[in-house]
C-alpha angles and dihedrals in degrees: 000000000000125000131198110232128200112236137170119241106237100168131021134185117169104312095335115100136181107216132191130207120174092337095312116117130196142151124270135174119236095196093119095056132064125224099005112170138184109283095032119127113230135181108239123203126169092348096309131103101232102178145356114261133212115243093237093051091049091052091050091052093047089051091053090051090052090051091052090050090050091049091048090053093054123099092210100069105174117149140157 
C-alpha cells in the first residue's frame, strides 16, 4: 500500500525538490504543480508532489503517523 505524505519543500531546483516530513528528507518531482516554492507544503505520492497542502492538514497527518509509530512500538498490540 502506498500513502501520500505531506512534506515541506526545503530545496528546489527546476522541478526537483528536496522535501522534509517529520525530519525525514527525500527527493520529489514538482512537475505536476505550478509555482511551487521553497516553504510550501505539498502532498507527495510515488515521488511526485501532487497537490499543495494546508498547514493544519499536514500537522494532523503527521500526528496520525506519530500515533501509528507509538502503537507499533508497544508490546500490547490490541486493536479493533
